[in-house]
Steps between C-alpha positions, in 0.01 A plus 500: 500500500680726747304586814500876544517653845185677619495878457679702763280638779441835335181695561596841353702577187622856431662601170675833439615572146743789444643641177769465240817349647704197406625243750862599444429870544363434849701199619819439296705713741312392813770265623237227556678170463363240262305721261556489124598855422701729272868553570716813462658336193167492315460780248316639200691674220369798308686727255829341597459553873453219752249568776556267793266392776579713803379569851314820590193562286408870458223658704284519188548477125466808277278318252291184504686199350306327223294199597264446209521158339742602224717687751532184706584297188790736434611487864498122504632430150737787426518839333262528207373143532144615549498556123548123457190414701243303304154407629479149643702312757793679661801369307759781518818414696513669842823645646370793711733741316271777382391685817731799459443531125125503554511754783718732294266498200138431597235765563211255533414610853458867391758636741771588245851369451743478792832690492798285402628525858194303616510216243671265744241561772298199383798281598520639853378292795388622838725452799209314651588501873543880506282626216214252545516401868132396523511272197838363613370422848198314365716307250742391772238436769278292271540370141634669190407344162765533229300335219181706506448631146252746365237317298601637161783720370439859612178700551314602812136433409528148354727386786257634760216321322690172551500539878122529491421239237806298386457663161483837326241379249766518232607857576871540426511881490382767739150584375399821332220718632265376231575138586441564871176678428382196304472317830467793745230724359226235512584495871591133489879509516775276370391138472681168483356211307504285814444782745733660750627355825235713673228324301650168610520611864138610491391161360697330778341718768830667590481873585765740372593863544702778332716774651680794338732778609266802513484759779142598407611792282663289229854527636733238648506414869859376483699716255767737627361765264126427457431858395683424174260218416164515326150364541560271198751307709221397738307316226568125549558296183291214639189718459521443124369144557143394454330472837744734679408862564720772638267540795597144596856612568565595862761745621806351665448769762265256676686176418671439834183591692289274277728207578448548872131414468303233320658464157309243295709539183734209424646689201611863493660673203689825560607769251739791556458864396640554153614858554487789253346318205359826363844625393686166478744587777351234733616700804308491825400135481567172678531267199882537476477601135858562378432871447379530858717415801465177696407652836121491448506134407726413795267691735194326349665159525583556867145615575343195332734255669462655845119507468495129418774408747326669792153369418327203663523323159880504477567137581283379211580779253700504178633822345640503145683807374594522136534745207295509181794514254865591471456859384783482243762437772777242454471138606749226422265200470344402168127442538404134447226362285146526635169323457262721301171565680304343215185694579367536148624714212523864611334790320736637238524836668625342824788311339703765321834317475394148419654369823385150596572528876752216480772692688505650846608860547805630683552402865345722763555518877278283719493441873277249680420583863347275762591381851504152349785592259852418628716808558727589211355259244617537140255340259598401144150382397372634170204737542314763306200716594265208432655343810272732700172353367665157512569545874140609559366211294699246698405656833128527429450196273421697184555394139769664284395799292737427207774262395755747637388480864428128462875458430617761752665437835339628816698642792352282775799266518698789650280484810687199623533554875284285731427795729491880446825675581510725805804708391336693213551874543190698599653819360735534205795728445413849380522576127819680395447879504481678167662833412194675364706780351646244261165472320286815530141489380369683197444872538155652447621633166624158390170340603312761298706407195438130562126558531492647148645186341276232348387191688717211371336225296619226737687452823432556866316832469272364228432189704421691822275737308306211347466338844346825624253494213403147609467626857274787400275263308483265797408788730230618262170328435659328201222593260584524130455876517736533798763277341480696177539828688800372693664376183437829323655684790803274490541549126511875557808463722800592287770626736667375816358796687146410398567140597628612841186708564283203406700270729463736798122517444448124459726410791296742709191295412689182582602626843140606570380152405760341725394720790134409440585132499692537824207682659260230384728238651496680832121517492462136399783256583386257231549752219765363261810719471683282248431373149405164643399396848296177516164518669370246747 
């Protein structure tokens, strides 16, 4: 039996998960030597036109590329091939030829069809050194991973569930409002058969903490146009989980300061601001959603890195930056076969496509940062989002949650230096400036029209709204009468405008609860300010 090296000397792990970009979109035109990436000769054909990979991604896309499961099947397997999908193991041939065809024809993300002049945008790749200087600097100063795949083809919610539990409990489609309420309204949240990584950390006596991009009024701290965002964008997806409340999520406004004092949290998970979710423009956020610009995410990434880098914990810290899924944007690598989580048969309403989780999703960007990582490392190890719980399990001697993380690779081998580097930058390059006039926000008249439209049955707005229902229940006494009243109030919400008013009210209660917790902590230093802090 091979003797494994002891875990790297890591005391603090930080994970930041951004939104909806493929590896090639962010790195194919980076000029980084040694990465497996798309070439300018790669193309997709649609209606007799060849759309080649090219440098210079647009500031933002006019519509949201499809990234539901069947959209991703078409993108991977070719135009119209989603019609050939049959429940079971993934057996369709993959050639990555359907990205343009899907973008030109899908309306699954409820943002309309793009003009023909924009069809090729999904093949465009950022000029990374100039358009993404922060991400480029981290990738070239530390390690870039060119085989990090999303955990299943497409979809935000199931992929984010994998980073927290190495499973989505069989969910292969973004959930509807009714499905979310099945787990949210009782106030219990989304549950895994074997628990989440936070349940495992608690059993192991390992404290953890959450941070989100929220200025206290529901807007982004890091966007170039935060006024164009919405309070819905400040609702973290992790708060859908059982045992995690929105009050547990701290503002990144205090992150750097918090790291300068006693910080007894070996694991920290960080979420961005998702922008204008209310109207599906996604402007004013820091998630780097394709319909927003990349400035907010670059600014957020720099702030997170610099807070960790300039903290007393830097020499024993590990920062992982990745993206939840590819967002419908081109990538040249066919996803390989994956080990299904094997965590029981899912409820029928979770598994809408009959997918058996035997294939990874499209590649996403990933950067691993530590002073123990050699400068300019290019890592070809296969990862997916279950590599995050796997890394924590190997660091803190915890058992796997599912068969997926049991088979996953951790990132600890990248921390190969015998001593921490002393040449790591304490401050990163500034994000590339954005021409705000290129993407003006909605006018008051346009917002009024949006507010009159119905709340969608599924998607990001529906998910954030359901998370707020969960939050209101958790902030109430939780009696059957209170829960019934909150549910009745939710069921009366029919329009986006009504949903926005509800969100403003509930987030006001959340901020008040956070302030009360902070005051209690000041009055009594032993008052927990995190979902789990072990007691003596």
